[in-house]
C-alpha positions in Angstrom: -56.5 8.9 34.8 -59.7 10.0 34.8 -60.5 12.5 32.1 -61.0 15.5 34.6 -57.4 14.6 35.7 -56.3 14.9 31.7 -58.0 18.0 31.7 -56.6 19.4 34.8 -52.8 18.6 32.8 -53.8 19.7 29.3 -54.6 23.2 31.7 -51.5 23.1 33.5 -49.4 22.5 30.5 -51.4 25.0 28.5 -49.8 27.4 31.4 -46.6 26.5 30.8 -46.5 27.1 27.4 -48.1 30.8 27.9 -44.8 31.0 29.9 -42.9 30.3 26.7 -42.1 33.6 25.2 -40.9 31.6 21.8 -44.5 30.3 21.5 -46.3 33.1 19.1 -43.7 35.7 20.2 -46.0 38.4 18.2 -48.8 38.2 20.3 -48.8 39.7 24.0 -51.0 41.3 26.8 -54.4 40.5 27.2 -54.6 39.2 23.6 -51.8 36.7 24.3 -53.2 35.9 27.5 -57.3 35.6 25.4 -55.3 33.2 22.9 -54.0 30.5 25.1 -57.2 30.6 27.5 -59.2 30.0 24.8 -57.1 27.2 23.7 -57.5 25.7 27.2 -61.2 25.6 26.4 -61.1 24.2 23.5 -58.8 21.5 24.1 -60.9 20.9 27.4 -63.9 20.5 26.0 -64.7 17.4 23.6 -66.7 18.1 20.1 -69.5 14.8 20.2 -70.3 12.6 22.5 -72.8 10.4 21.0 -74.7 7.4 22.6 -76.4 4.4 21.6 -78.0 1.4 22.6 -77.6 -1.4 20.5 -80.7 -4.2 20.5 -79.3 -7.9 20.4 -81.2 -11.2 19.8 -79.0 -13.4 21.9 -79.2 -17.3 20.5 -81.4 -18.4 23.0 -83.8 -15.6 21.6 -83.7 -13.2 24.8 -83.9 -9.4 23.8 -80.7 -7.2 25.1 -79.8 -3.5 24.8 -76.3 -2.8 25.4 -74.9 1.0 25.7 -72.6 2.2 22.9 -70.6 5.1 22.4 -68.7 7.0 19.9 -66.9 10.0 21.5 -65.1 12.9 19.0 -62.6 14.9 20.9 -61.1 17.4 18.5 -59.9 17.4 14.9 -57.9 19.8 13.9 -55.0 18.2 13.0 -57.0 15.9 10.7 -59.8 13.3 10.7 -61.2 12.0 14.2 -58.9 8.6 14.9 -59.7 6.0 17.7 -60.4 2.6 18.4 -63.7 0.7 19.5 -63.5 -1.4 22.6 -65.7 -4.1 23.7 -65.4 -4.3 27.6 -68.0 -4.7 30.6 -67.0 -1.8 32.3 -66.5 0.6 29.6 -68.1 4.0 30.5 -68.8 7.5 29.0 -66.0 8.9 31.2 -63.8 6.2 30.2 -64.8 6.7 26.7 -64.2 10.4 26.3 -60.6 10.4 28.1 -59.2 7.6 25.8 -60.5 10.4 23.0 -58.8 13.3 24.5 -55.6 11.0 24.8 -55.9 9.8 21.1 -56.0 13.3 19.9 -52.9 14.3 22.3 -51.0 10.6 21.1 -51.8 11.5 17.5 -50.3 15.3 17.9 -47.1 14.4 19.2 -46.4 11.7 16.4 -47.4 14.3 13.6 -50.1 12.5 12.3 -52.8 13.6 10.0 -55.7 12.8 12.4 -57.4 14.1 15.7 -59.1 11.8 18.2 -61.5 9.8 18.7 -62.7 6.9 20.8 -65.5 3.9 20.4 -67.0 1.5 23.2 -69.8 -1.2 23.7 -70.5 -2.6 27.5 -69.8 -6.4 26.7 -67.8 -9.0 27.4 -66.5 -10.6 24.6 -66.1 -13.8 25.6 -69.5 -14.2 26.7 -71.0 -13.8 22.7 -71.1 -16.2 20.3 -69.5 -15.1 16.7 -73.1 -14.5 15.3 -73.8 -12.1 18.5 -70.8 -10.4 17.8 -71.6 -10.1 14.4 -74.9 -8.7 14.6 -73.5 -6.2 17.5 -71.1 -4.7 14.8 -73.6 -4.3 12.5 -75.9 -2.4 14.5 -72.7 -0.4 16.1 -72.2 0.8 12.2 -75.8 1.1 12.0 -76.2 3.5 14.8 -72.9 5.7 13.9 -72.9 5.8 10.3 -74.0 9.3 10.0 -70.8 10.4 11.7 -68.1 7.7 10.8 -66.7 7.6 7.3 -63.0 8.0 5.8 -62.9 11.2 5.7 -64.6 11.9 8.9 -64.3 9.3 11.7 -61.7 6.2 11.4 -62.8 3.6 13.8 -60.1 0.8 14.5 -59.6 -2.2 17.1 -59.3 -1.9 20.7 -59.5 -3.9 23.7 -62.2 -6.9 22.9 -62.1 -6.6 19.3 -60.1 -7.1 16.6 -59.6 -7.0 12.8 -62.3 -9.9 12.3 -64.7 -6.7 14.1 -63.9 -4.5 11.6 -64.4 -7.1 8.5 -67.7 -7.2 9.4 -68.2 -3.3 10.4 -66.7 -2.7 6.7 -69.2 -4.9 5.1 -72.0 -3.2 6.9 -70.8 0.2 5.9 -70.7 -1.0 2.1 -73.9 -1.8 2.3 -75.1 1.3 3.8 -72.8 3.6 1.7 -72.7 2.2 -1.7 -70.1 3.7 -4.0 -67.9 5.2 -1.1 -64.8 4.8 -0.2 -65.9 1.8 2.0 -62.4 0.4 2.7 -60.9 3.5 4.2 -63.6 3.5 6.4 -61.9 1.7 9.0 -58.5 0.3 9.6 -57.5 -2.9 11.5 -58.9 -4.7 8.6 -58.0 -8.1 7.6 -54.7 -8.5 5.0 -57.5 -9.9 2.3 -59.8 -7.0 2.9 -58.0 -4.1 2.4 -55.8 -4.3 6.2 -51.9 -3.7 6.4 -49.5 -6.2 6.6 -47.8 -6.4 9.7 -50.6 -4.3 11.8 -51.2 -7.3 14.6 -47.3 -6.4 15.4 -46.9 -3.3 14.6 -47.9 -1.9 18.3 -45.7 -4.6 20.1 -43.0 -3.9 17.6 -43.2 -0.1 17.9 -43.1 -0.2 21.8 -39.6 -2.5 21.9 -38.2 0.2 18.8 -38.8 2.9 21.7 -37.1 1.3 24.1 -34.3 0.2 21.7 -33.8 3.9 20.3 -33.1 5.4 23.7 -30.8 2.6 24.7 -29.0 1.9 21.9 -28.8 5.0 19.9 -29.6 8.3 22.1 -27.5 7.0 25.0 -24.8 6.0 22.7 -24.1 9.1 20.6 -24.9 11.3 24.1 -22.3 12.6 26.3 -23.2 13.4 29.8 -22.1 16.5 29.9 -25.1 17.8 27.6 -27.4 16.6 29.9 -29.5 18.9 32.4 -27.7 18.7 35.8 -30.1 17.1 38.6 -32.9 14.2 37.9 -31.9 14.0 34.0 -28.3 13.0 34.9 -29.2 10.8 37.2 -31.7 9.1 34.6 -28.8 9.2 31.7 -26.6 7.6 34.6 -29.1 4.8 34.6 -29.6 4.1 30.5 -25.8 4.4 30.5 -25.5 1.5 33.4 -27.5 -0.2 31.6 -25.6 0.0 28.6 -22.5 -0.5 30.2 -24.0 -3.9 31.5 -24.6 -4.7 28.0 -21.1 -4.3 26.2 -19.2 -5.9 29.1 -20.7 -8.9 27.7 -23.8 -9.6 30.5 -27.5 -9.8 30.0 -30.2 -7.1 30.4 -32.6 -8.9 32.4 -36.5 -8.2 30.9 -39.6 -9.2 32.4 -43.1 -8.3 30.4 -46.5 -8.3 31.7 -49.2 -8.9 29.3 -48.4 -12.0 26.8 -50.7 -11.0 24.3 -50.6 -8.9 20.8 -48.3 -6.2 22.6 -46.6 -8.3 25.3 -45.7 -11.1 23.5 -44.3 -9.3 20.5 -42.0 -7.1 22.2 -41.0 -9.9 24.5 -40.2 -11.9 21.2 -38.4 -8.6 19.7 -36.1 -8.4 23.1 -35.2 -11.9 23.1 -34.0 -11.7 19.1 -32.5 -8.7 19.4 -29.4 -8.4 17.6 -28.3 -5.0 18.8 -28.4 -5.6 22.4 -28.0 -8.6 24.4 -31.3 -9.2 26.7 -32.1 -11.9 28.1 -36.6 -12.5 29.0 -36.4 -13.8 32.2 -40.4 -13.6 33.1 -43.2 -12.8 31.2 -46.8 -13.2 32.4 -50.8 -13.0 31.7 -54.0 -12.6 33.3 -53.5 -16.4 34.8 -50.1 -16.6 35.9 -46.5 -15.7 35.8 -43.3 -17.9 34.5 -40.0 -17.1 36.0 -36.7 -18.5 34.5 -32.8 -16.8 35.8 -31.2 -18.4 32.4 -33.9 -17.0 30.6 -37.4 -18.4 29.1 -37.9 -19.8 25.1 -40.1 -16.9 24.4 -40.8 -18.3 20.9 -42.2 -21.8 22.7 -44.2 -19.5 24.8 -45.1 -17.2 21.8 -46.2 -20.6 19.8 -48.3 -22.0 23.0 -50.5 -18.8 23.7 -51.4 -18.6 19.7 -52.8 -22.5 20.0 -53.9 -22.1 23.9 -54.8 -18.2 23.8 -52.7 -18.5 27.4 -49.5 -19.2 29.1 -48.8 -22.4 30.4 -50.1 -22.7 33.8 -49.6 -25.9 35.3 -46.3 -28.3 35.3 -47.8 -30.7 32.8 -48.7 -27.7 30.5 -44.8 -26.9 30.8 -44.0 -30.2 29.7 -46.4 -30.4 27.0 -44.8 -27.0 25.5 -41.2 -28.3 26.4 -40.5 -25.3 28.2 -38.3 -24.6 31.4 -39.8 -22.0 34.4 -40.9 -21.7 37.5 -44.8 -20.9 38.0 -45.5 -18.3 40.2 -48.4 -16.1 40.3 -49.8 -13.5 38.0 -48.8 -10.6 40.0 -45.7 -11.3 41.5 -43.7 -10.4 38.0 -43.2 -6.5 38.9 -41.5 -6.9 41.5 -38.9 -9.4 40.0 -35.5 -7.6 40.0 -34.9 -6.8 36.6 -33.3 -4.4 34.4 -36.2 -3.5 32.3 -39.8 -3.8 33.0 -42.3 -4.0 29.7 -46.2 -3.4 30.6 -48.8 -4.5 28.2 -51.7 -5.8 30.3 -54.2 -3.2 32.2 -53.8 0.3 33.9 -52.3 1.1 37.5 -50.1 -2.1 37.8 -47.2 0.2 39.3 -49.2 2.9 41.8 -48.4 4.5 44.5 -49.1 1.8 47.1 -46.5 -0.6 45.3 -44.0 1.5 43.7 -41.2 1.5 46.4 -41.6 -2.6 45.9 -40.9 -2.6 42.3 -37.3 -2.4 41.5 -37.4 -2.2 37.7 -34.7 0.5 36.3 -36.3 1.0 32.8 -40.1 1.0 32.3 -41.8 0.8 29.0 -45.6 1.2 28.6 -47.0 -1.1 25.8 -50.7 -0.8 28.0 -52.7 2.1 28.2 -51.9 4.2 31.9 -50.3 1.2 33.4 -48.2 3.6 35.6 -49.8 6.1 37.9 -49.3 9.6 38.4 -48.0 9.2 41.8 -45.7 6.5 41.1 -44.7 8.2 37.5 -43.4 10.9 39.5 -41.7 8.9 42.2 -39.8 7.1 39.4 -38.8 9.8 38.2 -37.5 11.6 41.1 -35.2 8.5 41.8 -33.6 8.6 38.5 -35.3 5.8 37.2 -36.8 6.1 33.6 -40.3 5.7 32.4 -40.9 5.5 28.4 -44.8 6.6 28.5 -47.6 5.2 26.6 -48.5 8.2 24.8 -44.9 7.7 23.0 -43.9 4.3 23.3 -47.1 2.2 22.1 -48.3 4.4 19.2 -47.3 1.9 16.7 -50.7 0.6 16.0 -51.8 4.4 14.6 -49.2 4.8 13.1 -49.5 1.7 11.3 -53.5 2.5 10.6 -52.3 5.6 9.2 -50.6 3.2 6.4 -53.6 1.1 5.8 -55.9 4.3 5.4 -53.2 5.6 2.6 -52.8 2.2 0.7 -56.9 2.2 1.0 -57.1 5.2 -0.8 -54.2 4.1 -3.6 -56.2 0.6 -3.6 -52.4 -0.5 -3.7 -51.0 -2.8 -0.8 -47.2 -2.0 0.6 -45.4 -4.9 1.7 -44.7 -5.6 5.5 -41.2 -4.3 5.4 -42.6 -1.1 3.8 -45.3 -0.5 6.3 -42.8 -1.5 9.6 -39.9 0.5 7.7 -42.4 3.9 7.8 -43.8 2.8 11.4 -40.2 3.2 12.6 -39.4 5.9 11.1 -42.0 7.9 12.3 -41.6 6.4 15.7 -37.8 7.3 16.0 -38.6 10.6 14.5 -40.8 11.2 17.4 -38.3 9.9 20.0 -36.0 12.4 18.8 -38.4 15.1 19.4 -38.9 14.0 22.9 -35.6 12.9 24.1 -33.4 15.3 22.9 -35.3 18.1 24.4 -36.4 16.8 27.2 -32.8 15.6 28.2 -30.9 18.9 27.1 -33.8 21.4 27.8 -34.8 19.8 31.2 -38.3 19.7 31.2 -40.1 17.9 34.2 -41.2 14.6 32.8 -40.6 12.7 30.0 -44.4 12.2 29.9 -44.4 16.0 30.3 -42.7 17.1 27.5 -45.1 14.2 24.9 -47.7 16.3 26.1 -45.7 19.5 25.7 -44.9 18.8 22.2 -49.0 17.5 21.5 -50.4 20.5 23.2 -48.2 23.2 21.4 -48.7 21.6 18.2 -52.4 21.8 18.6 -52.6 25.2 19.7 -50.5 26.4 17.1 -53.6 25.0 14.8 -56.3 26.3 16.3 -54.0 29.3 15.6 -53.5 29.4 12.6 -56.9 28.1 11.4 -58.5 31.3 13.6 -60.4 29.4 16.0 -58.8 31.2 19.3 -61.2 34.5 18.3 
C-alpha cells in the first residue's frame, strides 16, 4: 500500500462517515459537507516532512552521506509516535505512508498518540557497531528540534533495536540536559528505563488478537446474531476451527518470519492452554521447516537466538535436535494449514498467488503482508484476516506503558506491562469484531479504519480545527 492508496482509503471512509447521520447529527446541509471535506483534507495531508543527510565516517576513513527522515503526520490525539527504521530501500513516500498508518493505529487503540515515522537509508548489517553508533548520534543531532517526550517519541522499527534507542537517548541527554531524556524514546533496554517484556510484546499481542477472536468472541456468539452473507460465512470459518479443537483435534498453524514477532507468536500458539495448536511450519529469509506432527518450537527459538537464523541444513537440524523437513523459504504460505501467521514482509499473499494459499485464518503480525486485492478475495470467500492495524499493535501499546513509567521513574513488572497490553488489545478486538460482525460493515480492515477515522475526525471537530 502506497501513501496514495492510504489517502484514497481515508477519503473513501470519510465519505462513509458523512453518510452516517449519527455522527455530528447537529450539523446538516452545506455546513456538514464542509466539515467532512475539511476532515478529509487534514487527514490526507502530513504535518511535517523533515529530510537530512547524515555524514558517516566509515572504519576505513571513507565518508558517506546517507539520507534520513522524520515525518510527522498528525498529532490531534496526542504526541507524535512512531519507529525509526534502517533499511536500504527506505524512501520518503514509504516513511510518510507509515506515519499515516501510525496515526490510524494509535487512534484505533485509543492511545494518546498521533503518528510519525523515521528512516535511515542504510543496510545495518553492512555497518560496524561503531558506525551504527555514530549514525544513531547523528540522527538525534539532526532531528533533536523535532523530537522529545512531549512532542515526538521515536521507537525501534525494522533494522533498529533497544541498543539503537539507548545510543539515541544518550545523545539526547547530552544535547538536552535537564529534560526528561528517558521519555524521549521508547523501546530502550530495561537497564535504561525500557519496559520489561517490550521485545516480546508485538508477538504476544499478535497472538492475543487471534486467541480472543476464536476462543472468546466465537465461543460466546450465536450465528443468528451475525449479519447474513459473508459475515456468517466468516463466522462459520471460525466456528469450524473451534469445533475441530473441541473435538480433540489440533488446529494447525504455520508462521512466516521467525524473528521477534513470529517466534514469540509461534511459542504462544505452541504453549497455549486454551486452544490445542500444532505448529507444523515456520520460515525465515532462508528456509521453511515443516513437520506434520508439529515442530519443537522452543528448540527452534533457542537456536534462532543463538545463530540468528533457523537451521538450514540436515547437520544443523541434528545439532539442534529438531525433526523437520527442509523446504524452500517461499513454500510456507502454500501449506494446507488452518491458521497462517504472517510476520515477515509486505505483499506475501497477493493477487497473483492468493488462489494457491489454503489457510482459513490469517493474522498479520507484519505490516501489509496481504495486498488489497488478495484481502478482498479472502474476505469474499469467507476466510478471516486479522489486519495489521489491529493485530500488531502490542509494541506501541507497551511503548505507551514505557513512556508512562519513565515519567514517574517507577518500573512496572513484566506481568503488569503485558496485562495492560492484553487489556488494551482485547478492548480493541471487542470494539472491532462486535461492530464488524453484527453491524455488517464491509471488511475487518475497513472496520478498523472506520473506528480510527471517526475518533480522529471528532477530535478535530471538538478542537475547532474544521472551520
